[in-house]
C-alpha angles and dihedrals in degrees: 000000000000130000096269094047092048094047093049094049090046090049094050088051093051092049098122096051125099111281092238094055091046091051091048092048095048088048093054091047093049091051088050090054090046091049093048095049090049087055089054100260123140118245086238092057091047093050090049089050091054091052129217110345090226094056089043089052090049089054093052091045088053087060102260119146126230097250090051091051092047092047090052091048094049089050089051095045096042100038106035102143097168095250092125093052091047091049091049091050097047096041092051092047096050104025119004107052093043092049093052092046091052090051091048091048090048088057093047091049090051091050090049089049090049090053093048088047093053090047093053088048093053092048091051094048091045091050092046088050093050094045097241094127101050094126094053100030094128096052093043091051088052089046091047092051092047093050088049089053091050093048092051089048094049091047092056091042090053094046090053092039096052092043094048093042089056094050094045092049091050092049090047092051091050091048089050088053095048092051092044091051102038106021128227097300125116117310 
């Protein structure tokens, strides 16, 4: 990515910030490109050292200043010793993957239990319609109502579980990527 492409993408990502702040940020980035080119670096290399424009824009939106960001980037570029990558691998082997598999297994178990619950409801309703449970009709009606409430509860639980499982997994993957790229140092 060259200087113009990078500045355009960054400008689009900074769109909701005050105009004066965006202007100052863009000027600082442009000066950084000019300085790098004067030192003999390519625009693509400079853009790569700055990182993804969206991530850079998020750092500016969080209130970071250009010098702070560049200091952190130099620390990451110069001092990348691999501890972040080692941590991600070890953490995922011993904790992360197992935790997410257990949560997924819980969701699958709840789905299976819901299927069994609905099957039992079907058998009871069919038996009541066919008149096979006339002696025990009151207990079976209470069982039927209980199973219906359990089924409704499980449906609600599954909807929320799947929703937050997806959100949590997305955040977890984003955190892994951040630690992999930037290490365990200060954020």
